[in-house]
N, C-alpha and C positions, 0 to 999 in steps of 0.2 A: 452471665450465666450461660448464654448460648455459646459463647466462645469456649467455655470450660467443657461443655458437653461435646462440642465438635472436636475439641482436642482429645478428649478421652476416646471418642469413637475412632478417630484417625490413629490413635496410639494402639488400640486393640485390634483394629482391622487386619493388619499383617499377621498377627498371631492367629486370629481366627481363620484366615484364608489358608495359612500353612497347615493348621490343624485339620481342616476339612480335607485338604489334598492328601495329607498323611493317612487319614482314616480311609479315604477312597482307595488309595494305592494298597494299603494293607488289606483291605477287604477284597480287592481284586486278586491279590496274591493268594489269600486263603481260599477263595473260590476256585481259582485255577488249580491249586494243589488238591482240593477235594475232588474236582472233576477228573484230574489226572489219575488219582488213586482209584476212582470208580472205574474208569476206562481200563486201567491196568488190571484190576481185579476181574473185570469181565473178560478181557483177553486171556488172562491166565486160566480162568475157569473153562473157557472154550478150548484152550490147548490141553488142559487136563482131561476134559471130556473126550477130546479127539484121541487121546492116548489111552483112554480107559482107566484113568487113575481116579482115586477118590477125591472129590472136590473139597472135602473136609480137611484133608491133610495138606492143604496148600501152603501152610506155614513151615513145612519141613519136619514137623513132629511125627512120631510114629504112634503115639497114643491116641 
Protein backbone atom coordinates (compact mmCIF):
# COMPACT_ATOMS: atom_id res chain seq x y z
CA UNK A 1 0.00 0.00 0.00
CA UNK A 2 2.84 2.41 0.81
CA UNK A 3 4.40 1.84 -2.61
CA UNK A 4 1.08 2.62 -4.27
CA UNK A 5 0.63 5.90 -2.36
CA UNK A 6 4.22 6.90 -3.07
CA UNK A 7 3.78 6.18 -6.77
CA UNK A 8 0.60 8.26 -6.89
CA UNK A 9 2.30 11.16 -5.13
CA UNK A 10 5.31 11.04 -7.46
CA UNK A 11 2.99 10.86 -10.46
CA UNK A 12 0.94 13.88 -9.40
CA UNK A 13 3.78 16.01 -8.08
CA UNK A 14 5.02 17.34 -11.47
CA UNK A 15 1.49 18.33 -12.46
CA UNK A 16 0.95 20.15 -9.19
CA UNK A 17 4.28 21.98 -9.39
CA UNK A 18 3.63 23.11 -12.97
CA UNK A 19 0.10 24.19 -12.06
CA UNK A 20 1.32 26.25 -9.11
CA UNK A 21 4.00 27.90 -11.27
CA UNK A 22 1.43 28.65 -13.97
CA UNK A 23 -0.94 30.27 -11.48
CA UNK A 24 1.90 32.32 -9.98
CA UNK A 25 3.06 33.58 -13.40
CA UNK A 26 -0.48 34.37 -14.56
CA UNK A 27 -1.23 36.18 -11.30
CA UNK A 28 1.95 38.23 -11.69
CA UNK A 29 1.06 39.17 -15.26
CA UNK A 30 -2.42 40.29 -14.24
CA UNK A 31 -1.07 42.34 -11.34
CA UNK A 32 1.51 44.03 -13.57
CA UNK A 33 -1.18 44.86 -16.12
CA UNK A 34 -3.44 46.30 -13.43
CA UNK A 35 -0.60 48.40 -12.03
CA UNK A 36 0.43 49.59 -15.48
CA UNK A 37 -3.12 50.66 -16.31
CA UNK A 38 -3.42 52.52 -13.00
CA UNK A 39 -0.14 54.38 -13.56
CA UNK A 40 -1.07 55.19 -17.16
CA UNK A 41 -4.44 56.58 -16.06
CA UNK A 42 -2.75 58.70 -13.40
CA UNK A 43 -0.23 60.10 -15.89
CA UNK A 44 -2.97 60.76 -18.43
CA UNK A 45 -5.10 62.56 -15.82
CA UNK A 46 -2.12 64.71 -14.82
CA UNK A 47 -1.44 65.61 -18.45
CA UNK A 48 -5.08 66.44 -19.07
CA UNK A 49 -5.16 68.61 -15.95
CA UNK A 50 -1.98 70.40 -17.02
CA UNK A 51 -3.60 71.22 -20.36
CA UNK A 52 -6.89 72.26 -18.77
CA UNK A 53 -8.89 69.48 -20.35
CA UNK A 54 -11.81 67.65 -18.76
CA UNK A 55 -10.58 64.47 -17.06
CA UNK A 56 -13.95 62.83 -17.72
CA UNK A 57 -13.44 62.84 -21.49
CA UNK A 58 -10.20 60.88 -21.28
CA UNK A 59 -11.61 58.13 -23.49
CA UNK A 60 -11.94 60.49 -26.45
CA UNK A 61 -15.73 60.76 -26.40
CA UNK A 62 -17.39 64.13 -26.69
CA UNK A 63 -20.52 63.29 -24.69
